[in-house]
C-alpha positions as CSV (number, residue, x, y, z in Angstrom):
1,M,0.0,0.0,0.0
2,G,1.2,3.5,-0.7
3,E,2.2,6.1,1.8
4,L,-0.8,8.4,1.0
5,A,-3.2,5.5,1.2
6,E,-1.9,4.5,4.6
7,M,-2.1,8.1,5.9
8,T,-5.7,8.4,4.7
9,I,-6.7,5.1,6.2
10,N,-5.1,6.0,9.5
11,G,-6.9,9.4,9.6
12,L,-4.0,11.8,9.1
13,L,-5.4,12.9,5.7
14,C,-9.0,13.8,4.8
15,Q,-10.7,10.9,2.9
16,E,-12.4,13.4,0.6
17,C,-9.8,15.9,-0.5
18,G,-6.5,14.4,0.8
19,G,-5.6,17.5,2.9
20,Y,-4.0,17.3,6.3
21,L,-6.4,17.4,9.2
22,E,-5.7,20.2,11.7
23,D,-5.0,18.0,14.7
24,F,-2.3,15.9,12.9
25,E,-3.5,12.8,14.9
26,E,-3.9,9.3,13.5
27,P,-6.9,7.7,15.2
28,G,-6.7,4.6,13.0
29,Y,-9.8,5.3,10.9
30,P,-10.6,7.5,7.8
31,R,-11.9,11.0,8.6
32,T,-13.3,14.0,6.7
33,C,-12.0,17.5,7.2
34,E,-14.2,20.4,8.4
35,D,-14.1,22.0,4.9
36,C,-15.4,18.9,3.2
37,L,-18.1,18.4,5.9
38,A,-19.2,22.0,5.5
39,Y,-19.4,21.6,1.7
40,E,-21.5,18.5,1.9
41,K,-23.8,20.2,4.4
42,N,-24.3,23.3,2.2
43,K,-24.5,21.5,-1.1
44,K,-27.8,22.1,-2.8
45,R,-29.6,19.8,-5.1
46,P,-30.0,21.1,-8.7
47,T,-33.3,22.6,-9.6
48,K,-35.3,21.7,-12.6
49,D,-33.8,24.6,-14.5
50,C,-30.2,23.2,-14.0
51,T,-30.9,19.7,-15.2
52,P,-29.9,18.9,-18.8
53,S,-32.8,18.3,-21.1
């Protein structure tokens, strides 16, 4: 397994964007950074006007 994959699995890197997490801890499970969590929370579904026809 590659170094980046191990760091992601161990929780040092965000599982969505690959950025370092602010606490620099490795809890032993994949985690998501605050920015990715905020993006998912604020993401809106497309309206009928936005969908391709």
